[in-house]
Backbone as XML, in Angstrom:
<?xml version="1.0"?>
<chain id="A" units="angstrom">
  <residue number="1" name="MET">
    <atom name="N" x="0.883" y="-1.420" z="0.261"/>
    <atom name="CA" x="-0.429" y="-0.022" z="-0.065"/>
    <atom name="C" x="0.663" y="1.005" z="0.054"/>
  </residue>
  <residue number="2" name="SER">
    <atom name="N" x="0.936" y="2.550" z="-1.087"/>
    <atom name="CA" x="1.258" y="3.236" z="-0.891"/>
    <atom name="C" x="1.117" y="4.627" z="-0.074"/>
  </residue>
  <residue number="3" name="LYS">
    <atom name="N" x="1.786" y="5.263" z="0.545"/>
    <atom name="CA" x="1.729" y="6.169" z="1.724"/>
    <atom name="C" x="1.885" y="7.518" z="1.280"/>
  </residue>
  <residue number="4" name="GLY">
    <atom name="N" x="2.383" y="7.659" z="-0.024"/>
    <atom name="CA" x="2.749" y="9.063" z="-0.576"/>
    <atom name="C" x="1.498" y="9.335" z="-1.618"/>
  </residue>
  <residue number="5" name="VAL">
    <atom name="N" x="1.318" y="10.712" z="-1.806"/>
    <atom name="CA" x="0.080" y="10.821" z="-2.501"/>
    <atom name="C" x="0.448" y="10.422" z="-3.284"/>
  </residue>
  <residue number="6" name="ILE">
    <atom name="N" x="-0.918" y="9.968" z="-4.460"/>
    <atom name="CA" x="-0.688" y="9.478" z="-5.679"/>
    <atom name="C" x="-1.476" y="10.494" z="-6.423"/>
  </residue>
  <residue number="7" name="THR">
    <atom name="N" x="-0.978" y="10.685" z="-7.586"/>
    <atom name="CA" x="-1.048" y="11.772" z="-8.349"/>
    <atom name="C" x="-2.527" y="10.892" z="-9.763"/>
  </residue>
  <residue number="8" name="ILE">
    <atom name="N" x="-3.072" y="11.398" z="-10.120"/>
    <atom name="CA" x="-4.210" y="10.727" z="-11.218"/>
    <atom name="C" x="-4.963" y="11.961" z="-11.975"/>
  </residue>
  <residue number="9" name="THR">
    <atom name="N" x="-5.896" y="11.112" z="-12.333"/>
    <atom name="CA" x="-6.823" y="12.220" z="-13.758"/>
    <atom name="C" x="-7.975" y="11.936" z="-13.681"/>
  </residue>
  <residue number="10" name="ASP">
    <atom name="N" x="-8.513" y="12.474" z="-14.436"/>
    <atom name="CA" x="-9.801" y="12.072" z="-15.028"/>
    <atom name="C" x="-10.215" y="10.790" z="-15.121"/>
  </residue>
  <residue number="11" name="ALA">
    <atom name="N" x="-9.521" y="10.048" z="-15.855"/>
    <atom name="CA" x="-9.654" y="8.906" z="-16.013"/>
    <atom name="C" x="-9.560" y="7.916" z="-15.281"/>
  </residue>
  <residue number="12" name="GLU">
    <atom name="N" x="-8.541" y="8.201" z="-14.470"/>
    <atom name="CA" x="-8.477" y="7.627" z="-12.872"/>
    <atom name="C" x="-9.210" y="7.549" z="-11.768"/>
  </residue>
  <residue number="13" name="PHE">
    <atom name="N" x="-10.130" y="8.281" z="-11.687"/>
    <atom name="CA" x="-10.921" y="8.720" z="-10.844"/>
    <atom name="C" x="-11.893" y="7.933" z="-10.048"/>
  </residue>
  <residue number="14" name="GLU">
    <atom name="N" x="-12.800" y="7.478" z="-10.967"/>
    <atom name="CA" x="-13.088" y="6.424" z="-10.841"/>
    <atom name="C" x="-12.892" y="5.423" z="-10.375"/>
  </residue>
  <residue number="15" name="ARG">
    <atom name="N" x="-12.404" y="4.580" z="-10.801"/>
    <atom name="CA" x="-11.151" y="3.144" z="-10.131"/>
    <atom name="C" x="-10.257" y="3.706" z="-8.620"/>
  </residue>
  <residue number="16" name="GLU">
    <atom name="N" x="-9.033" y="5.045" z="-8.254"/>
    <atom name="CA" x="-9.002" y="5.682" z="-7.217"/>
    <atom name="C" x="-9.381" y="5.860" z="-5.997"/>
  </residue>
  <residue number="17" name="VAL">
    <atom name="N" x="-10.747" y="6.514" z="-6.412"/>
    <atom name="CA" x="-12.053" y="7.615" z="-5.861"/>
    <atom name="C" x="-12.575" y="6.764" z="-5.216"/>
  </residue>
  <residue number="18" name="LEU">
    <atom name="N" x="-13.146" y="6.356" z="-6.513"/>
    <atom name="CA" x="-14.836" y="6.205" z="-6.038"/>
    <atom name="C" x="-14.953" y="5.148" z="-5.684"/>
  </residue>
  <residue number="19" name="GLU">
    <atom name="N" x="-14.366" y="3.619" z="-5.663"/>
    <atom name="CA" x="-13.753" y="2.221" z="-6.064"/>
    <atom name="C" x="-13.070" y="2.458" z="-4.250"/>
  </residue>
  <residue number="20" name="ALA">
    <atom name="N" x="-12.406" y="3.213" z="-4.059"/>
    <atom name="CA" x="-11.990" y="3.110" z="-3.051"/>
    <atom name="C" x="-12.300" y="2.264" z="-2.085"/>
  </residue>
  <residue number="21" name="GLU">
    <atom name="N" x="-11.510" y="1.205" z="-1.115"/>
    <atom name="CA" x="-12.250" y="0.754" z="0.052"/>
    <atom name="C" x="-11.944" y="1.183" z="1.529"/>
  </residue>
  <residue number="22" name="LYS">
    <atom name="N" x="-11.209" y="2.628" z="1.234"/>
    <atom name="CA" x="-11.122" y="4.007" z="2.292"/>
    <atom name="C" x="-11.460" y="5.269" z="1.963"/>
  </residue>
  <residue number="23" name="PRO">
    <atom name="N" x="-11.242" y="6.054" z="2.938"/>
    <atom name="CA" x="-12.007" y="7.343" z="2.486"/>
    <atom name="C" x="-10.782" y="7.336" z="1.595"/>
  </residue>
  <residue number="24" name="VAL">
    <atom name="N" x="-11.190" y="8.420" z="0.728"/>
    <atom name="CA" x="-10.099" y="9.090" z="0.077"/>
    <atom name="C" x="-10.170" y="11.003" z="0.042"/>
  </residue>
  <residue number="25" name="LEU">
    <atom name="N" x="-9.286" y="11.271" z="0.280"/>
    <atom name="CA" x="-8.898" y="12.929" z="-0.291"/>
    <atom name="C" x="-8.473" y="13.569" z="-1.000"/>
  </residue>
  <residue number="26" name="VAL">
    <atom name="N" x="-9.245" y="13.938" z="-2.229"/>
    <atom name="CA" x="-8.732" y="14.589" z="-3.250"/>
    <atom name="C" x="-8.101" y="15.751" z="-3.122"/>
  </residue>
  <residue number="27" name="TYR">
    <atom name="N" x="-7.392" y="15.930" z="-3.311"/>
    <atom name="CA" x="-5.998" y="17.268" z="-3.588"/>
    <atom name="C" x="-5.950" y="18.435" z="-4.680"/>
  </residue>
  <residue number="28" name="PHE">
    <atom name="N" x="-7.403" y="18.750" z="-5.052"/>
    <atom name="CA" x="-7.648" y="19.369" z="-6.057"/>
    <atom name="C" x="-6.112" y="21.040" z="-6.003"/>
  </residue>
  <residue number="29" name="TRP">
    <atom name="N" x="-5.770" y="21.258" z="-7.175"/>
    <atom name="CA" x="-4.554" y="22.026" z="-7.067"/>
    <atom name="C" x="-4.242" y="22.655" z="-8.746"/>
  </residue>
  <residue number="30" name="ALA">
    <atom name="N" x="-3.140" y="23.665" z="-8.713"/>
    <atom name="CA" x="-2.549" y="23.958" z="-9.957"/>
    <atom name="C" x="-0.948" y="23.972" z="-9.933"/>
  </residue>
  <residue number="31" name="SER">
    <atom name="N" x="-0.100" y="24.129" z="-11.252"/>
    <atom name="CA" x="1.080" y="24.693" z="-10.981"/>
    <atom name="C" x="1.464" y="25.899" z="-10.655"/>
  </residue>
  <residue number="32" name="TRP">
    <atom name="N" x="0.662" y="27.056" z="-11.243"/>
    <atom name="CA" x="0.896" y="28.152" z="-10.704"/>
    <atom name="C" x="-0.250" y="28.755" z="-9.547"/>
  </residue>
  <residue number="33" name="CYS">
    <atom name="N" x="-0.600" y="28.099" z="-8.909"/>
    <atom name="CA" x="-1.278" y="28.277" z="-7.638"/>
    <atom name="C" x="0.049" y="28.585" z="-6.938"/>
  </residue>
  <residue number="34" name="GLY">
    <atom name="N" x="-0.119" y="29.611" z="-6.412"/>
    <atom name="CA" x="1.265" y="29.911" z="-4.728"/>
    <atom name="C" x="0.523" y="29.309" z="-3.450"/>
  </residue>
  <residue number="35" name="PRO">
    <atom name="N" x="-0.707" y="29.158" z="-3.290"/>
    <atom name="CA" x="-1.309" y="29.105" z="-1.669"/>
    <atom name="C" x="-1.080" y="27.266" z="-1.873"/>
  </residue>
  <residue number="36" name="CYS">
    <atom name="N" x="-1.119" y="26.409" z="-3.083"/>
    <atom name="CA" x="-1.302" y="25.367" z="-3.229"/>
    <atom name="C" x="0.481" y="24.921" z="-3.041"/>
  </residue>
  <residue number="37" name="GLN">
    <atom name="N" x="1.404" y="25.712" z="-3.117"/>
    <atom name="CA" x="2.991" y="24.756" z="-3.302"/>
    <atom name="C" x="2.881" y="24.908" z="-1.692"/>
  </residue>
  <residue number="38" name="LEU">
    <atom name="N" x="1.617" y="25.744" z="-0.972"/>
    <atom name="CA" x="2.264" y="25.908" z="0.818"/>
    <atom name="C" x="1.537" y="24.962" z="1.181"/>
  </residue>
  <residue number="39" name="MET">
    <atom name="N" x="0.613" y="24.145" z="0.878"/>
    <atom name="CA" x="-0.243" y="23.483" z="1.272"/>
    <atom name="C" x="0.289" y="22.078" z="1.048"/>
  </residue>
  <residue number="40" name="SER">
    <atom name="N" x="1.132" y="22.231" z="-0.385"/>
    <atom name="CA" x="1.445" y="20.575" z="-0.882"/>
    <atom name="C" x="2.806" y="19.934" z="0.758"/>
  </residue>
  <residue number="41" name="PRO">
    <atom name="N" x="3.299" y="20.783" z="1.653"/>
    <atom name="CA" x="3.995" y="19.795" z="2.495"/>
    <atom name="C" x="2.823" y="19.092" z="3.365"/>
  </residue>
  <residue number="42" name="ALA">
    <atom name="N" x="2.021" y="19.720" z="3.627"/>
    <atom name="CA" x="0.902" y="19.175" z="4.770"/>
    <atom name="C" x="-0.131" y="18.188" z="4.386"/>
  </residue>
  <residue number="43" name="ILE">
    <atom name="N" x="-0.128" y="18.185" z="3.270"/>
    <atom name="CA" x="-0.868" y="16.885" z="2.194"/>
    <atom name="C" x="0.149" y="16.044" z="2.448"/>
  </residue>
  <residue number="44" name="ASN">
    <atom name="N" x="1.478" y="16.426" z="2.307"/>
    <atom name="CA" x="2.621" y="14.874" z="2.051"/>
    <atom name="C" x="2.290" y="14.336" z="3.657"/>
  </residue>
  <residue number="45" name="ILE">
    <atom name="N" x="2.497" y="15.367" z="4.311"/>
    <atom name="CA" x="2.739" y="14.714" z="5.886"/>
    <atom name="C" x="1.270" y="13.808" z="6.414"/>
  </residue>
  <residue number="46" name="ALA">
    <atom name="N" x="0.403" y="14.632" z="6.065"/>
    <atom name="CA" x="-1.165" y="13.548" z="5.941"/>
    <atom name="C" x="-1.004" y="12.354" z="5.212"/>
  </residue>
  <residue number="47" name="ALA">
    <atom name="N" x="-0.391" y="12.029" z="4.617"/>
    <atom name="CA" x="-0.172" y="10.835" z="3.401"/>
    <atom name="C" x="0.361" y="10.385" z="4.555"/>
  </residue>
  <residue number="48" name="ASN">
    <atom name="N" x="1.590" y="10.446" z="5.061"/>
    <atom name="CA" x="2.113" y="9.193" z="5.611"/>
    <atom name="C" x="1.091" y="9.495" z="6.880"/>
  </residue>
  <residue number="49" name="THR">
    <atom name="N" x="0.541" y="10.315" z="7.830"/>
    <atom name="CA" x="0.570" y="10.218" z="9.191"/>
    <atom name="C" x="-0.940" y="9.046" z="8.763"/>
  </residue>
  <residue number="50" name="TYR">
    <atom name="N" x="-2.074" y="9.555" z="7.861"/>
    <atom name="CA" x="-3.131" y="8.558" z="7.694"/>
    <atom name="C" x="-2.991" y="7.539" z="6.948"/>
  </residue>
  <residue number="51" name="SER">
    <atom name="N" x="-1.795" y="6.932" z="6.098"/>
    <atom name="CA" x="-1.941" y="5.729" z="5.268"/>
    <atom name="C" x="-2.632" y="4.745" z="6.202"/>
  </residue>
  <residue number="52" name="ASP">
    <atom name="N" x="-3.393" y="4.575" z="6.928"/>
    <atom name="CA" x="-3.697" y="3.327" z="7.413"/>
    <atom name="C" x="-5.159" y="3.346" z="7.104"/>
  </residue>
  <residue number="53" name="ARG">
    <atom name="N" x="-5.874" y="4.393" z="7.503"/>
    <atom name="CA" x="-7.005" y="4.565" z="7.560"/>
    <atom name="C" x="-7.818" y="5.715" z="6.567"/>
  </residue>
  <residue number="54" name="LEU">
    <atom name="N" x="-6.637" y="6.137" z="4.929"/>
    <atom name="CA" x="-7.320" y="7.054" z="4.693"/>
    <atom name="C" x="-6.068" y="7.001" z="2.833"/>
  </residue>
  <residue number="55" name="LYS">
    <atom name="N" x="-6.398" y="7.582" z="1.629"/>
    <atom name="CA" x="-5.688" y="7.801" z="0.868"/>
    <atom name="C" x="-6.083" y="9.116" z="0.123"/>
  </residue>
  <residue number="56" name="ILE">
    <atom name="N" x="-4.764" y="9.669" z="0.210"/>
    <atom name="CA" x="-4.817" y="10.899" z="-0.556"/>
    <atom name="C" x="-4.299" y="10.377" z="-1.794"/>
  </residue>
  <residue number="57" name="VAL">
    <atom name="N" x="-4.980" y="11.701" z="-2.800"/>
    <atom name="CA" x="-4.581" y="11.848" z="-4.491"/>
    <atom name="C" x="-4.806" y="13.229" z="-4.473"/>
  </residue>
  <residue number="58" name="LYS">
    <atom name="N" x="-4.103" y="13.453" z="-5.538"/>
    <atom name="CA" x="-4.045" y="14.541" z="-5.680"/>
    <atom name="C" x="-4.079" y="14.858" z="-7.338"/>
  </residue>
  <residue number="59" name="MET">
    <atom name="N" x="-5.099" y="16.523" z="-7.788"/>
    <atom name="CA" x="-5.646" y="16.095" z="-9.604"/>
    <atom name="C" x="-5.137" y="18.084" z="-10.194"/>
  </residue>
  <residue number="60" name="GLU">
    <atom name="N" x="-4.449" y="17.570" z="-10.464"/>
    <atom name="CA" x="-4.308" y="19.010" z="-11.441"/>
    <atom name="C" x="-5.637" y="19.259" z="-11.709"/>
  </residue>
  <residue number="61" name="VAL">
    <atom name="N" x="-5.856" y="20.879" z="-11.745"/>
    <atom name="CA" x="-7.020" y="21.004" z="-12.420"/>
    <atom name="C" x="-6.818" y="21.249" z="-13.635"/>
  </residue>
  <residue number="62" name="ASP">
    <atom name="N" x="-6.155" y="22.290" z="-14.172"/>
    <atom name="CA" x="-6.130" y="22.582" z="-15.721"/>
    <atom name="C" x="-6.225" y="20.917" z="-16.492"/>
  </residue>
  <residue number="63" name="PRO">
    <atom name="N" x="-5.877" y="19.852" z="-16.586"/>
    <atom name="CA" x="-5.998" y="19.002" z="-17.553"/>
    <atom name="C" x="-7.146" y="18.446" z="-17.123"/>
  </residue>
  <residue number="64" name="ASN">
    <atom name="N" x="-7.941" y="18.082" z="-16.094"/>
    <atom name="CA" x="-8.819" y="17.368" z="-15.215"/>
    <atom name="C" x="-10.120" y="17.854" z="-15.655"/>
  </residue>
  <residue number="65" name="PRO">
    <atom name="N" x="-10.516" y="18.697" z="-17.174"/>
    <atom name="CA" x="-11.968" y="19.766" z="-16.075"/>
    <atom name="C" x="-13.350" y="18.682" z="-15.996"/>
  </residue>
  <residue number="66" name="ILE">
    <atom name="N" x="-12.994" y="17.600" z="-16.071"/>
    <atom name="CA" x="-14.432" y="16.648" z="-15.523"/>
    <atom name="C" x="-14.585" y="17.061" z="-14.419"/>
  </residue>
  <residue number="67" name="THR">
    <atom name="N" x="-13.424" y="15.790" z="-13.810"/>
    <atom name="CA" x="-13.475" y="15.996" z="-11.912"/>
    <atom name="C" x="-14.478" y="17.657" z="-11.492"/>
  </residue>
  <residue number="68" name="VAL">
    <atom name="N" x="-13.334" y="18.445" z="-12.021"/>
    <atom name="CA" x="-13.151" y="19.503" z="-11.378"/>
    <atom name="C" x="-14.947" y="20.361" z="-11.530"/>
  </residue>
  <residue number="69" name="LYS">
    <atom name="N" x="-15.324" y="19.842" z="-12.632"/>
    <atom name="CA" x="-16.281" y="20.358" z="-12.739"/>
    <atom name="C" x="-17.748" y="19.691" z="-12.070"/>
  </residue>
  <residue number="70" name="GLN">
    <atom name="N" x="-17.390" y="18.462" z="-11.826"/>
    <atom name="CA" x="-18.440" y="17.154" z="-11.148"/>
    <atom name="C" x="-19.145" y="17.707" z="-9.777"/>
  </residue>
  <residue number="71" name="TYR">
    <atom name="N" x="-16.990" y="18.313" z="-8.776"/>
    <atom name="CA" x="-16.874" y="18.161" z="-7.545"/>
    <atom name="C" x="-16.868" y="19.676" z="-7.602"/>
  </residue>
  <residue number="72" name="GLN">
    <atom name="N" x="-17.386" y="20.434" z="-8.738"/>
    <atom name="CA" x="-17.724" y="22.181" z="-8.284"/>
    <atom name="C" x="-16.380" y="22.702" z="-7.607"/>
  </residue>
  <residue number="73" name="VAL">
    <atom name="N" x="-15.344" y="22.351" z="-8.254"/>
    <atom name="CA" x="-13.590" y="23.231" z="-7.513"/>
    <atom name="C" x="-14.384" y="24.787" z="-8.287"/>
  </residue>
  <residue number="74" name="GLU">
    <atom name="N" x="-14.020" y="25.272" z="-7.347"/>
    <atom name="CA" x="-14.201" y="26.797" z="-8.248"/>
    <atom name="C" x="-12.782" y="27.490" z="-7.776"/>
  </residue>
  <residue number="75" name="GLY">
    <atom name="N" x="-12.230" y="27.028" z="-6.860"/>
    <atom name="CA" x="-10.196" y="27.602" z="-6.573"/>
    <atom name="C" x="-9.497" y="26.825" z="-5.883"/>
  </residue>
  <residue number="76" name="VAL">
    <atom name="N" x="-8.232" y="26.832" z="-6.020"/>
    <atom name="CA" x="-7.353" y="25.763" z="-5.955"/>
    <atom name="C" x="-6.489" y="26.724" z="-5.032"/>
  </residue>
  <residue number="77" name="PRO">
    <atom name="N" x="-5.849" y="26.119" z="-3.243"/>
    <atom name="CA" x="-6.047" y="24.505" z="-3.198"/>
    <atom name="C" x="-7.803" y="23.733" z="-3.146"/>
  </residue>
  <residue number="78" name="ALA">
    <atom name="N" x="-8.104" y="22.925" z="-3.160"/>
    <atom name="CA" x="-9.338" y="22.806" z="-2.404"/>
    <atom name="C" x="-9.250" y="20.915" z="-2.355"/>
  </residue>
  <residue number="79" name="LEU">
    <atom name="N" x="-10.062" y="20.643" z="-1.130"/>
    <atom name="CA" x="-9.831" y="19.457" z="-1.115"/>
    <atom name="C" x="-11.573" y="19.427" z="-0.923"/>
  </residue>
  <residue number="80" name="ARG">
    <atom name="N" x="-11.340" y="17.833" z="-1.152"/>
    <atom name="CA" x="-12.585" y="16.571" z="-1.179"/>
    <atom name="C" x="-13.012" y="15.227" z="-0.671"/>
  </residue>
  <residue number="81" name="LEU">
    <atom name="N" x="-13.493" y="15.580" z="0.804"/>
    <atom name="CA" x="-13.437" y="14.046" z="0.991"/>
    <atom name="C" x="-14.171" y="13.735" z="1.136"/>
  </residue>
  <residue number="82" name="ILE">
    <atom name="N" x="-13.906" y="12.265" z="0.587"/>
    <atom name="CA" x="-15.127" y="10.942" z="0.373"/>
    <atom name="C" x="-14.722" y="9.609" z="0.025"/>
  </residue>
  <residue number="83" name="LYS">
    <atom name="N" x="-16.075" y="9.036" z="1.115"/>
    <atom name="CA" x="-16.048" y="7.911" z="1.441"/>
    <atom name="C" x="-17.181" y="7.171" z="0.636"/>
  </residue>
  <residue number="84" name="GLU">
    <atom name="N" x="-17.163" y="5.754" z="0.164"/>
    <atom name="CA" x="-18.252" y="4.971" z="-0.755"/>
    <atom name="C" x="-18.656" y="6.038" z="-1.655"/>
  </residue>
  <residue number="85" name="LYS">
    <atom name="N" x="-18.430" y="6.865" z="-2.045"/>
    <atom name="CA" x="-18.666" y="7.120" z="-3.286"/>
    <atom name="C" x="-19.752" y="8.944" z="-2.898"/>
  </residue>
  <residue number="86" name="GLN">
    <atom name="N" x="-20.046" y="9.067" z="-1.521"/>
    <atom name="CA" x="-20.423" y="9.713" z="-0.943"/>
    <atom name="C" x="-19.542" y="11.101" z="-0.568"/>
  </residue>
  <residue number="87" name="LEU">
    <atom name="N" x="-19.495" y="12.474" z="-0.878"/>
    <atom name="CA" x="-18.768" y="13.276" z="-0.474"/>
    <atom name="C" x="-18.917" y="14.056" z="1.058"/>
  </residue>
  <residue number="88" name="LEU">
    <atom name="N" x="-17.726" y="14.069" z="1.530"/>
    <atom name="CA" x="-18.131" y="13.586" z="3.405"/>
    <atom name="C" x="-18.267" y="15.655" z="3.756"/>
  </residue>
  <residue number="89" name="GLU">
    <atom name="N" x="-17.210" y="16.118" z="2.923"/>
    <atom name="CA" x="-16.357" y="17.399" z="3.384"/>
    <atom name="C" x="-15.666" y="18.093" z="2.142"/>
  </residue>
  <residue number="90" name="SER">
    <atom name="N" x="-16.261" y="19.614" z="1.886"/>
    <atom name="CA" x="-15.066" y="20.273" z="1.272"/>
    <atom name="C" x="-14.472" y="21.307" z="1.511"/>
  </residue>
  <residue number="91" name="THR">
    <atom name="N" x="-13.583" y="21.549" z="1.081"/>
    <atom name="CA" x="-12.553" y="22.734" z="1.832"/>
    <atom name="C" x="-12.148" y="23.696" z="0.700"/>
  </residue>
  <residue number="92" name="GLU">
    <atom name="N" x="-11.804" y="24.671" z="0.426"/>
    <atom name="CA" x="-11.010" y="25.404" z="-0.560"/>
    <atom name="C" x="-10.599" y="27.081" z="-0.214"/>
  </residue>
  <residue number="93" name="GLY">
    <atom name="N" x="-9.422" y="27.115" z="-0.764"/>
    <atom name="CA" x="-8.661" y="27.723" z="-0.057"/>
    <atom name="C" x="-7.917" y="26.815" z="0.669"/>
  </residue>
  <residue number="94" name="ALA">
    <atom name="N" x="-6.144" y="27.754" z="0.906"/>
    <atom name="CA" x="-5.219" y="27.124" z="1.803"/>
    <atom name="C" x="-5.540" y="26.884" z="3.163"/>
  </residue>
  <residue number="95" name="ILE">
    <atom name="N" x="-5.139" y="25.985" z="3.872"/>
    <atom name="CA" x="-5.484" y="25.745" z="5.367"/>
    <atom name="C" x="-4.160" y="25.336" z="5.986"/>
  </residue>
  <residue number="96" name="SER">
    <atom name="N" x="-4.105" y="25.489" z="7.294"/>
    <atom name="CA" x="-2.790" y="25.037" z="7.873"/>
    <atom name="C" x="-2.380" y="23.469" z="7.870"/>
  </residue>
  <residue number="97" name="LYS">
    <atom name="N" x="-1.918" y="23.409" z="8.271"/>
    <atom name="CA" x="-1.556" y="21.514" z="8.757"/>
    <atom name="C" x="-2.499" y="20.901" z="9.708"/>
  </residue>
  <residue number="98" name="ASP">
    <atom name="N" x="-2.337" y="21.898" z="11.047"/>
    <atom name="CA" x="-3.318" y="21.590" z="11.883"/>
    <atom name="C" x="-4.740" y="21.650" z="11.491"/>
  </residue>
  <residue number="99" name="LYS">
    <atom name="N" x="-4.689" y="22.334" z="10.486"/>
    <atom name="CA" x="-6.523" y="22.614" z="10.410"/>
    <atom name="C" x="-6.833" y="21.431" z="9.140"/>
  </residue>
  <residue number="100" name="LEU">
    <atom name="N" x="-6.021" y="21.043" z="8.611"/>
    <atom name="CA" x="-5.676" y="19.688" z="7.479"/>
    <atom name="C" x="-5.691" y="18.589" z="8.299"/>
  </residue>
  <residue number="101" name="MET">
    <atom name="N" x="-5.317" y="18.480" z="9.735"/>
    <atom name="CA" x="-5.419" y="17.242" z="10.733"/>
    <atom name="C" x="-6.947" y="17.142" z="11.378"/>
  </residue>
  <residue number="102" name="SER">
    <atom name="N" x="-7.391" y="18.316" z="11.470"/>
    <atom name="CA" x="-8.283" y="18.295" z="12.408"/>
    <atom name="C" x="-9.667" y="17.929" z="11.108"/>
  </residue>
  <residue number="103" name="PHE">
    <atom name="N" x="-9.335" y="18.453" z="10.103"/>
    <atom name="CA" x="-10.775" y="18.403" z="8.860"/>
    <atom name="C" x="-10.819" y="16.717" z="9.014"/>
  </residue>
  <residue number="104" name="LEU">
    <atom name="N" x="-9.430" y="16.321" z="9.070"/>
    <atom name="CA" x="-9.699" y="14.376" z="8.679"/>
    <atom name="C" x="-9.915" y="13.834" z="10.329"/>
  </residue>
  <residue number="105" name="ASP">
    <atom name="N" x="-9.416" y="13.790" z="11.056"/>
    <atom name="CA" x="-9.766" y="13.541" z="12.311"/>
    <atom name="C" x="-11.060" y="13.604" z="12.553"/>
  </residue>
  <residue number="106" name="LYS">
    <atom name="N" x="-11.855" y="14.745" z="12.231"/>
    <atom name="CA" x="-13.020" y="14.649" z="12.374"/>
    <atom name="C" x="-14.084" y="13.967" z="11.716"/>
  </residue>
  <residue number="107" name="HIS">
    <atom name="N" x="-13.644" y="13.026" z="10.476"/>
    <atom name="CA" x="-14.210" y="12.107" z="9.619"/>
    <atom name="C" x="-13.002" y="10.829" z="10.288"/>
  </residue>
  <residue number="108" name="LEU">
    <atom name="N" x="-12.478" y="10.384" z="10.557"/>
    <atom name="CA" x="-11.521" y="9.110" z="10.346"/>
    <atom name="C" x="-11.667" y="9.003" z="11.223"/>
  </residue>
  <residue number="109" name="SER">
    <atom name="N" x="-11.507" y="9.692" z="12.807"/>
    <atom name="CA" x="-12.322" y="8.914" z="14.298"/>
    <atom name="C" x="-13.940" y="8.447" z="13.924"/>
  </residue>
  <residue number="110" name="GLU">
    <atom name="N" x="-14.776" y="8.749" z="13.349"/>
    <atom name="CA" x="-15.767" y="7.328" z="13.171"/>
    <atom name="C" x="-15.937" y="6.400" z="12.483"/>
  </residue>
  <residue number="111" name="ASN">
    <atom name="N" x="-14.495" y="5.982" z="12.078"/>
    <atom name="CA" x="-14.248" y="4.581" z="11.460"/>
    <atom name="C" x="-14.439" y="3.981" z="12.301"/>
  </residue>
</chain>
């Protein structure tokens, strides 16, 4: 089982996210997005910290318009927490590592 963040595309979204056996945090980002670069280390820390309970994938918004539209991503960075094909929670804009951990703990402690 991979402990890192997995980069996916629209074509891989169903297999990697909707068919996943555990909750998935989808991190929407863009190469031109400064706040995304600030959040990347926190996303990597979360991937290592929660690898036993959570899968984290990242998706660049510009080349993946289908998923971006489906999950109504209007700004980056954006997070979508999905479990069993259901959107549990979403957030847009950069958040601190502590807020990210709280965001995840709220849902993962219910498992």
